[in-house]
Every structure is written in structure tokens, then in C-alpha cells.
N, CA, C and O atoms as CSV, one atom per row, in Angstrom:
chain,resi,resn,atom,element,x,y,z
A,1,MET,N,N,-7.929,-7.636,13.905
A,1,MET,CA,C,-6.468,-7.151,14.125
A,1,MET,C,C,-5.876,-7.133,12.640
A,1,MET,O,O,-5.062,-6.258,12.345
A,2,SER,N,N,-6.241,-8.009,11.783
A,2,SER,CA,C,-5.671,-7.971,10.584
A,2,SER,C,C,-6.225,-6.907,9.721
A,2,SER,O,O,-5.493,-6.303,8.937
A,3,GLU,N,N,-7.668,-6.616,9.846
A,3,GLU,CA,C,-8.071,-5.412,9.063
A,3,GLU,C,C,-7.375,-4.164,9.474
A,3,GLU,O,O,-7.008,-3.287,8.692
A,4,MET,N,N,-7.234,-4.155,10.691
A,4,MET,CA,C,-6.477,-2.745,11.255
A,4,MET,C,C,-5.073,-2.595,10.684
A,4,MET,O,O,-4.645,-1.459,10.481
A,5,ASN,N,N,-4.407,-3.551,10.439
A,5,ASN,CA,C,-3.084,-3.474,9.850
A,5,ASN,C,C,-3.247,-3.263,8.416
A,5,ASN,O,O,-2.475,-2.483,7.858
A,6,VAL,N,N,-4.114,-3.833,7.781
A,6,VAL,CA,C,-4.385,-3.456,6.279
A,6,VAL,C,C,-4.802,-2.067,6.175
A,6,VAL,O,O,-4.258,-1.359,5.328
A,7,GLN,N,N,-5.801,-1.543,7.018
A,7,GLN,CA,C,-6.202,-0.283,6.881
A,7,GLN,C,C,-5.117,0.768,7.102
A,7,GLN,O,O,-5.015,1.773,6.398
A,8,ALA,N,N,-4.291,0.465,8.152
A,8,ALA,CA,C,-3.156,1.178,8.578
A,8,ALA,C,C,-2.221,1.355,7.308
A,8,ALA,O,O,-1.822,2.422,6.842
A,9,LEU,N,N,-1.994,0.240,6.911
A,9,LEU,CA,C,-0.983,0.088,5.692
A,9,LEU,C,C,-1.508,0.892,4.419
A,9,LEU,O,O,-0.721,1.624,3.819
A,10,LEU,N,N,-2.740,0.771,4.032
A,10,LEU,CA,C,-3.406,1.441,2.940
A,10,LEU,C,C,-3.378,3.021,3.221
A,10,LEU,O,O,-3.118,3.821,2.322
A,11,ALA,N,N,-3.678,3.426,4.597
A,11,ALA,CA,C,-3.628,4.923,4.888
A,11,ALA,C,C,-2.118,5.396,4.667
A,11,ALA,O,O,-1.929,6.398,3.977
A,12,GLN,N,N,-1.120,4.767,5.184
A,12,GLN,CA,C,0.240,5.125,4.959
A,12,GLN,C,C,0.787,5.007,3.561
A,12,GLN,O,O,1.829,5.568,3.223
A,13,MET,N,N,-0.006,4.199,2.690
A,13,MET,CA,C,0.360,4.360,1.203
A,13,MET,C,C,-0.169,5.480,0.561
A,13,MET,O,O,0.417,6.100,-0.326
A,14,ARG,N,N,-1.478,5.793,1.085
A,14,ARG,CA,C,-2.131,6.868,0.421
A,14,ARG,C,C,-1.438,8.193,0.868
A,14,ARG,O,O,-1.282,9.111,0.062
A,15,ALA,N,N,-1.031,8.277,2.146
A,15,ALA,CA,C,-0.247,9.544,2.526
A,15,ALA,C,C,0.974,9.682,1.698
A,15,ALA,O,O,1.275,10.762,1.189
A,16,MET,N,N,1.714,8.563,1.548
A,16,MET,CA,C,2.989,8.589,0.740
A,16,MET,C,C,2.707,9.115,-0.690
A,16,MET,O,O,3.474,9.928,-1.206
A,17,GLU,N,N,1.608,8.652,-1.329
A,17,GLU,CA,C,1.272,8.916,-2.668
A,17,GLU,C,C,0.835,10.618,-2.644
A,17,GLU,O,O,1.129,11.397,-3.550
A,18,ALA,N,N,0.250,10.902,-1.689
A,18,ALA,CA,C,-0.274,12.301,-1.625
A,18,ALA,C,C,1.114,13.341,-1.397
A,18,ALA,O,O,1.253,14.452,-1.909
A,19,GLN,N,N,1.941,12.742,-0.615
A,19,GLN,CA,C,3.263,13.533,-0.312
A,19,GLN,C,C,4.038,13.539,-1.433
A,19,GLN,O,O,4.654,14.587,-1.628
A,20,ALA,N,N,4.214,12.429,-2.430
A,20,ALA,CA,C,4.924,12.378,-3.563
A,20,ALA,C,C,4.371,13.383,-4.754
A,20,ALA,O,O,5.064,14.021,-5.546
A,21,ALA,N,N,3.002,13.349,-4.663
A,21,ALA,CA,C,2.135,14.180,-5.777
A,21,ALA,C,C,2.342,15.761,-5.348
A,21,ALA,O,O,2.301,16.662,-6.186
A,22,ALA,N,N,2.554,15.971,-4.043
A,22,ALA,CA,C,2.579,17.416,-3.593
A,22,ALA,C,C,4.034,18.071,-3.685
A,22,ALA,O,O,4.249,19.266,-3.481
A,23,LYS,N,N,4.932,17.190,-3.996
A,23,LYS,CA,C,6.369,17.808,-4.082
A,23,LYS,C,C,6.568,18.585,-5.329
A,23,LYS,O,O,6.447,18.057,-6.434
A,24,PRO,N,N,6.888,19.896,-5.154
A,24,PRO,CA,C,7.227,20.426,-6.648
A,24,PRO,C,C,8.439,20.013,-7.156
A,24,PRO,O,O,9.302,19.448,-6.484
A,25,ALA,N,N,8.548,20.362,-8.676
A,25,ALA,CA,C,9.793,20.049,-9.313
A,25,ALA,C,C,10.965,20.872,-8.742
A,25,ALA,O,O,10.842,22.077,-8.520
A,26,SER,N,N,12.013,20.247,-8.529
A,26,SER,CA,C,13.132,21.162,-8.015
A,26,SER,C,C,14.074,21.729,-8.990
A,26,SER,O,O,14.338,21.144,-10.040
A,27,ALA,N,N,14.553,22.787,-8.678
A,27,ALA,CA,C,15.300,23.480,-9.743
A,27,ALA,C,C,16.653,22.883,-9.917
A,27,ALA,O,O,17.143,22.784,-11.042
A,28,GLY,N,N,17.256,22.495,-8.883
A,28,GLY,CA,C,18.622,21.748,-9.184
A,28,GLY,C,C,18.704,20.349,-9.067
A,28,GLY,O,O,17.891,19.809,-8.317
A,29,VAL,N,N,19.510,19.672,-9.648
A,29,VAL,CA,C,19.680,18.295,-9.775
A,29,VAL,C,C,20.246,17.648,-8.413
A,29,VAL,O,O,19.799,16.585,-7.981
A,30,GLU,N,N,21.363,18.446,-7.712
A,30,GLU,CA,C,21.772,17.996,-6.666
A,30,GLU,C,C,20.918,17.914,-5.483
A,30,GLU,O,O,21.068,17.043,-4.627
A,31,ASN,N,N,19.942,18.903,-5.434
A,31,ASN,CA,C,18.754,18.927,-4.381
A,31,ASN,C,C,17.907,17.822,-4.538
A,31,ASN,O,O,17.483,17.200,-3.564
A,32,THR,N,N,17.611,17.517,-5.773
A,32,THR,CA,C,16.724,16.228,-6.043
A,32,THR,C,C,17.315,15.023,-5.622
A,32,THR,O,O,16.700,14.219,-4.921
A,33,SER,N,N,18.576,14.831,-6.040
A,33,SER,CA,C,19.214,13.492,-5.554
A,33,SER,C,C,19.383,13.491,-4.066
A,33,SER,O,O,19.162,12.458,-3.433
A,34,GLN,N,N,19.746,14.549,-3.502
A,34,GLN,CA,C,19.847,14.512,-1.991
A,34,GLN,C,C,18.578,14.233,-1.410
A,34,GLN,O,O,18.595,13.443,-0.466
A,35,ASN,N,N,17.339,14.763,-1.806
A,35,ASN,CA,C,16.140,14.559,-1.356
A,35,ASN,C,C,15.780,13.061,-1.559
A,35,ASN,O,O,15.298,12.380,-0.654
A,36,ALA,N,N,16.027,12.627,-2.719
A,36,ALA,CA,C,15.648,10.989,-2.936
A,36,ALA,C,C,16.502,10.223,-2.007
A,36,ALA,O,O,15.979,9.231,-1.501
A,37,GLN,N,N,17.783,10.517,-1.675
A,37,GLN,CA,C,18.527,9.699,-0.811
A,37,GLN,C,C,17.915,9.635,0.588
A,37,GLN,O,O,17.747,8.602,1.236
A,38,VAL,N,N,17.604,10.879,0.968
A,38,VAL,CA,C,16.957,10.936,2.250
A,38,VAL,C,C,15.651,10.190,2.377
A,38,VAL,O,O,15.502,9.432,3.336
A,39,ASP,N,N,14.724,10.342,1.510
A,39,ASP,CA,C,13.572,9.605,1.418
A,39,ASP,C,C,13.689,8.130,1.205
A,39,ASP,O,O,12.943,7.374,1.826
A,40,PHE,N,N,14.571,7.679,0.375
A,40,PHE,CA,C,14.972,6.211,0.317
A,40,PHE,C,C,15.238,5.596,1.567
A,40,PHE,O,O,14.714,4.580,2.023
A,41,SER,N,N,16.150,6.353,2.095
A,41,SER,CA,C,16.810,5.877,3.347
A,41,SER,C,C,15.739,5.480,4.554
A,41,SER,O,O,15.662,4.460,5.239
A,42,SER,N,N,14.862,6.821,4.538
A,42,SER,CA,C,13.688,6.625,5.557
A,42,SER,C,C,12.781,5.565,5.353
A,42,SER,O,O,12.339,4.892,6.284
A,43,VAL,N,N,12.439,5.362,3.977
A,43,VAL,CA,C,11.378,4.348,3.611
A,43,VAL,C,C,12.149,3.017,3.846
A,43,VAL,O,O,11.525,2.077,4.337
A,44,LEU,N,N,13.286,2.892,3.573
A,44,LEU,CA,C,14.025,1.494,3.808
A,44,LEU,C,C,13.932,1.169,5.397
A,44,LEU,O,O,13.529,0.099,5.853
A,45,LYS,N,N,14.374,2.270,6.149
A,45,LYS,CA,C,14.317,1.918,7.492
A,45,LYS,C,C,12.901,1.663,8.198
A,45,LYS,O,O,12.795,0.861,9.126
A,46,ASN,N,N,11.836,2.388,7.702
A,46,ASN,CA,C,10.525,2.036,8.137
A,46,ASN,C,C,10.211,0.790,7.641
A,46,ASN,O,O,9.582,0.063,8.409
A,47,SER,N,N,10.503,0.334,6.489
A,47,SER,CA,C,10.225,-1.146,6.064
A,47,SER,C,C,10.922,-2.058,6.975
A,47,SER,O,O,10.322,-2.961,7.558
A,48,ILE,N,N,12.186,-1.841,7.108
A,48,ILE,CA,C,12.929,-2.865,7.987
A,48,ILE,C,C,12.220,-2.903,9.386
A,48,ILE,O,O,12.010,-3.979,9.947
A,49,ASP,N,N,11.863,-1.714,9.927
A,49,ASP,CA,C,11.293,-1.678,11.280
A,49,ASP,C,C,10.083,-2.433,11.320
A,49,ASP,O,O,9.806,-3.099,12.318
A,50,ALA,N,N,9.212,-2.381,10.151
A,50,ALA,CA,C,8.029,-3.043,10.133
A,50,ALA,C,C,8.001,-4.493,10.059
A,50,ALA,O,O,7.133,-5.181,10.596
A,51,VAL,N,N,9.088,-4.989,9.300
A,51,VAL,CA,C,9.400,-6.517,9.308
A,51,VAL,C,C,9.784,-6.796,10.756
A,51,VAL,O,O,9.190,-7.736,11.284
A,52,ASN,N,N,10.597,-6.195,11.414
A,52,ASN,CA,C,10.964,-6.536,12.636
A,52,ASN,C,C,9.798,-6.556,13.590
A,52,ASN,O,O,9.718,-7.427,14.456
A,53,GLU,N,N,8.913,-5.630,13.449
A,53,GLU,CA,C,7.884,-5.547,14.452
A,53,GLU,C,C,6.859,-6.759,14.094
A,53,GLU,O,O,6.381,-7.396,15.033
A,54,THR,N,N,6.550,-7.052,12.907
A,54,THR,CA,C,5.926,-8.224,12.493
A,54,THR,C,C,6.328,-9.555,13.149
A,54,THR,O,O,5.611,-10.385,13.707
A,55,SER,N,N,7.846,-9.547,12.910
A,55,SER,CA,C,8.336,-10.810,13.451
A,55,SER,C,C,8.218,-10.907,14.997
A,55,SER,O,O,7.995,-11.979,15.559
A,56,MET,N,N,8.384,-9.712,15.664
A,56,MET,CA,C,8.390,-9.673,17.195
A,56,MET,C,C,6.960,-10.044,17.617
A,56,MET,O,O,6.777,-10.711,18.635
A,57,GLU,N,N,6.008,-9.647,16.895
A,57,GLU,CA,C,4.431,-9.907,17.248
A,57,GLU,C,C,4.300,-11.348,16.996
A,57,GLU,O,O,3.744,-12.008,17.874
A,58,ALA,N,N,4.746,-11.976,15.880
A,58,ALA,CA,C,4.619,-13.402,15.928
A,58,ALA,C,C,5.109,-14.235,16.848
A,58,ALA,O,O,4.579,-15.304,17.153
A,59,GLY,N,N,6.285,-13.722,17.398
A,59,GLY,CA,C,7.041,-14.470,18.480
A,59,GLY,C,C,6.220,-14.344,19.901
A,59,GLY,O,O,6.135,-15.261,20.717
A,60,LYS,N,N,5.685,-13.156,20.034
A,60,LYS,CA,C,4.957,-12.991,21.220
A,60,LYS,C,C,3.668,-13.803,21.225
A,60,LYS,O,O,3.177,-14.272,22.252
A,61,LEU,N,N,3.187,-13.928,20.076
A,61,LEU,CA,C,1.767,-14.708,20.058
A,61,LEU,C,C,2.277,-16.274,19.949
A,61,LEU,O,O,1.456,-17.117,20.312
A,62,ALA,N,N,3.371,-16.670,19.550
A,62,ALA,CA,C,3.846,-17.896,19.743
A,62,ALA,C,C,4.019,-18.372,21.167
A,62,ALA,O,O,3.630,-19.465,21.579
A,63,ASP,N,N,4.669,-17.403,21.915
A,63,ASP,CA,C,4.934,-17.620,23.460
A,63,ASP,C,C,3.722,-17.691,24.149
A,63,ASP,O,O,3.599,-18.562,25.010
A,64,ALA,N,N,2.602,-16.744,23.861
A,64,ALA,CA,C,1.344,-16.831,24.549
A,64,ALA,C,C,0.665,-18.197,24.175
A,64,ALA,O,O,0.119,-18.901,25.025
A,65,PHE,N,N,0.738,-18.517,22.862
A,65,PHE,CA,C,0.032,-19.798,22.639
A,65,PHE,C,C,0.562,-20.939,23.190
A,65,PHE,O,O,-0.208,-21.847,23.506
A,66,GLU,N,N,1.948,-21.066,23.388
A,66,GLU,CA,C,2.668,-22.216,24.127
A,66,GLU,C,C,2.370,-22.213,25.687
A,66,GLU,O,O,2.432,-23.213,26.402
A,67,LYS,N,N,2.046,-20.962,26.092
A,67,LYS,CA,C,1.806,-21.024,27.542
A,67,LYS,C,C,0.308,-21.177,27.935
A,67,LYS,O,O,-0.154,-21.100,29.074
A,68,GLY,N,N,-0.400,-21.422,26.708
A,68,GLY,CA,C,-1.890,-21.871,27.053
A,68,GLY,C,C,-2.744,-20.634,27.016
A,68,GLY,O,O,-3.916,-20.739,27.378
A,69,ASP,N,N,-2.286,-19.497,26.624
A,69,ASP,CA,C,-3.314,-18.252,26.599
A,69,ASP,C,C,-4.517,-18.552,25.754
A,69,ASP,O,O,-4.356,-18.924,24.591
A,70,SER,N,N,-5.734,-18.410,26.281
A,70,SER,CA,C,-7.027,-18.782,25.574
A,70,SER,C,C,-7.290,-17.577,24.691
A,70,SER,O,O,-8.241,-17.647,23.913
A,71,ARG,N,N,-6.556,-16.493,24.728
A,71,ARG,CA,C,-6.996,-15.323,23.754
A,71,ARG,C,C,-6.260,-15.465,22.393
A,71,ARG,O,O,-6.574,-14.857,21.370
A,72,VAL,N,N,-5.163,-16.416,22.531
A,72,VAL,CA,C,-4.711,-16.659,21.063
A,72,VAL,C,C,-5.052,-17.921,20.439
A,72,VAL,O,O,-4.789,-18.996,20.977
A,73,SER,N,N,-5.599,-17.823,19.383
A,73,SER,CA,C,-6.065,-18.970,18.706
A,73,SER,C,C,-4.994,-19.486,17.786
A,73,SER,O,O,-4.065,-18.751,17.451
A,74,LEU,N,N,-5.109,-20.899,17.310
A,74,LEU,CA,C,-4.063,-21.383,16.484
A,74,LEU,C,C,-4.016,-20.637,15.141
A,74,LEU,O,O,-2.956,-20.350,14.586
A,75,ALA,N,N,-5.251,-20.337,14.647
A,75,ALA,CA,C,-5.409,-19.701,13.190
A,75,ALA,C,C,-4.673,-18.234,13.353
A,75,ALA,O,O,-3.903,-17.818,12.487
A,76,GLN,N,N,-4.982,-17.505,14.528
A,76,GLN,CA,C,-4.288,-16.193,14.633
A,76,GLN,C,C,-2.782,-16.390,14.687
A,76,GLN,O,O,-2.058,-15.578,14.111
A,77,LEU,N,N,-2.327,-17.309,15.276
A,77,LEU,CA,C,-0.912,-17.564,15.440
A,77,LEU,C,C,-0.273,-18.084,14.075
A,77,LEU,O,O,0.832,-17.690,13.702
A,78,MET,N,N,-0.960,-18.899,13.433
A,78,MET,CA,C,-0.430,-19.292,11.990
A,78,MET,C,C,-0.538,-18.029,11.043
A,78,MET,O,O,0.399,-17.855,10.264
A,79,ILE,N,N,-1.463,-17.238,11.034
A,79,ILE,CA,C,-1.468,-16.000,10.167
A,79,ILE,C,C,-0.456,-15.166,10.426
A,79,ILE,O,O,0.195,-14.672,9.505
A,80,SER,N,N,-0.183,-14.888,11.805
A,80,SER,CA,C,0.959,-14.060,12.097
A,80,SER,C,C,2.277,-14.541,11.820
A,80,SER,O,O,3.155,-13.729,11.528
A,81,MET,N,N,2.552,-15.923,11.886
A,81,MET,CA,C,3.812,-16.478,11.561
A,81,MET,C,C,3.983,-16.331,9.988
A,81,MET,O,O,5.059,-15.992,9.494
A,82,GLU,N,N,2.969,-16.579,9.314
A,82,GLU,CA,C,3.062,-16.452,7.791
A,82,GLU,C,C,3.312,-15.099,7.339
A,82,GLU,O,O,4.023,-14.903,6.353
A,83,LYS,N,N,2.758,-14.112,8.016
A,83,LYS,CA,C,2.956,-12.667,7.590
A,83,LYS,C,C,4.362,-12.404,8.054
A,83,LYS,O,O,4.989,-11.627,7.333
A,84,ALA,N,N,4.970,-12.867,9.067
A,84,ALA,CA,C,6.380,-12.503,9.467
A,84,ALA,C,C,7.356,-13.209,8.279
A,84,ALA,O,O,8.295,-12.604,7.761
A,85,SER,N,N,6.953,-14.650,7.924
A,85,SER,CA,C,7.702,-15.221,7.007
A,85,SER,C,C,7.797,-14.342,5.751
A,85,SER,O,O,8.868,-13.896,5.338
A,86,VAL,N,N,6.460,-14.097,5.100
A,86,VAL,CA,C,6.386,-13.469,3.901
A,86,VAL,C,C,6.964,-12.101,3.818
A,86,VAL,O,O,7.398,-11.685,2.744
A,87,SER,N,N,6.992,-11.335,4.968
A,87,SER,CA,C,7.727,-10.006,5.043
A,87,SER,C,C,9.260,-10.132,4.982
A,87,SER,O,O,9.984,-9.367,4.344
A,88,MET,N,N,9.686,-11.207,5.734
A,88,MET,CA,C,11.103,-11.517,5.677
A,88,MET,C,C,11.607,-11.950,4.485
A,88,MET,O,O,12.755,-11.614,4.195
A,89,GLN,N,N,10.863,-12.750,3.607
A,89,GLN,CA,C,11.253,-13.135,2.417
A,89,GLN,C,C,11.258,-11.987,1.405
A,89,GLN,O,O,12.173,-11.849,0.593
A,90,ALA,N,N,10.263,-11.216,1.479
A,90,ALA,CA,C,10.064,-9.815,0.540
A,90,ALA,C,C,11.364,-8.910,0.863
A,90,ALA,O,O,12.007,-8.414,-0.063
A,91,MET,N,N,11.721,-8.718,2.205
A,91,MET,CA,C,12.800,-7.917,2.644
A,91,MET,C,C,14.200,-8.567,2.050
A,91,MET,O,O,15.109,-7.831,1.667
A,92,THR,N,N,14.289,-9.884,2.008
A,92,THR,CA,C,15.472,-10.504,1.537
A,92,THR,C,C,15.624,-10.292,0.091
A,92,THR,O,O,16.739,-10.123,-0.402
A,93,GLN,N,N,14.430,-10.293,-0.680
A,93,GLN,CA,C,14.458,-10.258,-2.225
A,93,GLN,C,C,14.867,-8.649,-2.432
A,93,GLN,O,O,15.670,-8.352,-3.317
A,94,VAL,N,N,14.325,-7.710,-1.643
A,94,VAL,CA,C,14.759,-6.409,-1.955
A,94,VAL,C,C,16.227,-6.066,-1.595
A,94,VAL,O,O,16.851,-5.198,-2.206
A,95,ARG,N,N,16.741,-6.777,-0.592
A,95,ARG,CA,C,18.140,-6.637,-0.228
A,95,ARG,C,C,18.928,-7.292,-1.612
A,95,ARG,O,O,19.897,-6.696,-2.081
A,96,ASN,N,N,18.485,-8.420,-2.150
A,96,ASN,CA,C,19.219,-9.095,-3.119
A,96,ASN,C,C,19.337,-8.150,-4.303
A,96,ASN,O,O,20.388,-7.957,-4.914
A,97,LYS,N,N,18.072,-7.530,-4.596
A,97,LYS,CA,C,17.993,-6.778,-5.728
A,97,LYS,C,C,18.904,-5.402,-5.606
A,97,LYS,O,O,19.473,-4.958,-6.603
A,98,LEU,N,N,18.993,-4.814,-4.424
A,98,LEU,CA,C,19.743,-3.612,-4.143
A,98,LEU,C,C,21.287,-4.015,-4.279
A,98,LEU,O,O,22.026,-3.236,-4.881
A,99,LEU,N,N,21.778,-5.141,-3.771
A,99,LEU,CA,C,23.029,-5.633,-3.951
A,99,LEU,C,C,23.475,-5.878,-5.515
A,99,LEU,O,O,24.559,-5.577,-6.016
A,100,THR,N,N,22.406,-6.474,-6.121
A,100,THR,CA,C,22.818,-6.582,-7.642
A,100,THR,C,C,22.882,-5.300,-8.313
A,100,THR,O,O,23.742,-5.130,-9.177
A,101,ALA,N,N,21.988,-4.288,-7.983
A,101,ALA,CA,C,22.163,-2.987,-8.576
A,101,ALA,C,C,23.298,-2.370,-8.322
A,101,ALA,O,O,23.880,-1.769,-9.225
A,102,TYR,N,N,23.822,-2.427,-6.967
A,102,TYR,CA,C,25.104,-1.723,-6.467
A,102,TYR,C,C,26.344,-2.409,-7.205
A,102,TYR,O,O,27.320,-1.748,-7.560
A,103,GLN,N,N,26.241,-3.672,-7.391
A,103,GLN,CA,C,27.336,-4.517,-8.082
A,103,GLN,C,C,27.474,-4.004,-9.478
A,103,GLN,O,O,28.577,-3.788,-9.978
A,104,ASP,N,N,26.346,-3.810,-10.099
A,104,ASP,CA,C,26.156,-3.481,-11.493
A,104,ASP,C,C,26.671,-2.051,-11.794
A,104,ASP,O,O,27.270,-1.739,-12.823
A,105,ILE,N,N,26.346,-1.172,-10.711
A,105,ILE,CA,C,27.001,0.223,-10.905
A,105,ILE,C,C,28.407,0.277,-10.703
A,105,ILE,O,O,29.115,1.088,-11.301
A,106,MET,N,N,28.876,-0.616,-9.821
A,106,MET,CA,C,30.187,-0.685,-9.418
A,106,MET,C,C,31.143,-1.208,-10.730
A,106,MET,O,O,32.268,-0.748,-10.931
A,107,ASN,N,N,30.578,-2.130,-11.490
A,107,ASN,CA,C,31.256,-2.683,-12.548
A,107,ASN,C,C,31.155,-1.933,-13.816
A,107,ASN,O,O,31.693,-2.338,-14.847
A,108,MET,N,N,30.403,-0.736,-13.740
A,108,MET,CA,C,30.327,0.136,-14.956
A,108,MET,C,C,31.675,0.791,-15.266
A,108,MET,O,O,32.337,1.313,-14.369
A,109,PRO,N,N,32.024,0.766,-16.375
A,109,PRO,CA,C,33.291,1.470,-16.824
A,109,PRO,C,C,33.018,3.023,-16.681
A,109,PRO,O,O,31.915,3.510,-16.931
A,110,VAL,N,N,34.032,3.710,-16.288
A,110,VAL,CA,C,33.913,5.022,-16.192
A,110,VAL,C,C,34.680,5.916,-17.313
A,110,VAL,O,O,34.608,7.144,-17.278
């Protein structure tokens, strides 16, 4: 299960890298900033969805383990819980950095 997630993540990263390399340079600055905004928001949404999915999966495994499901091992449960914890902490740090950047921009003199 863990290898499949890693392989899927690597495939997604390679696809994003190829997509970024294939984009031609834009003629207008407005078009570039608009595309960057759309791409950033979709990447952010996908990241938040992935964190939510990881957390939900850990919750389901915990419920199954508590009910005595023999297909769920303690090691599998602990790895899933740690993945959810690490992904939530990473998302929190990204949020903190974004808020700091926003505050820095808002405090710039015009």
C-alpha cells in the first residue's frame, strides 16, 4: 500500500514537472500572473484534498483496528497515523508561511 502511494506521488510529480517544462513563455505579463494564480490554487486545493484523504484513511484504519479487523495490523495503523500527522503538520507550516508572506506584502509601503 505504501509503495503504491509513493509511486503515485512520484508519477504525479513527474507529470507536473513535464507540464511545467512544456509551457511556452507567455507574451503578456497579465496572462502569466493569471495562469500562475490558477495553477497555484489548483495545486493548493489538491494538496489540501490529499491531506484530508490521508487523515480519513487513517481514521478508517483506526476504526477497523478497534473493531478487531484481522486485515489491519498495528504497524499499518501506526504508519497511517504518522503519515496523517506529518501531512497535517506540513500543511500547517505552509499555511503559516503563506500568512506571513501575505502580511509582509500588506505592510509594504506603496
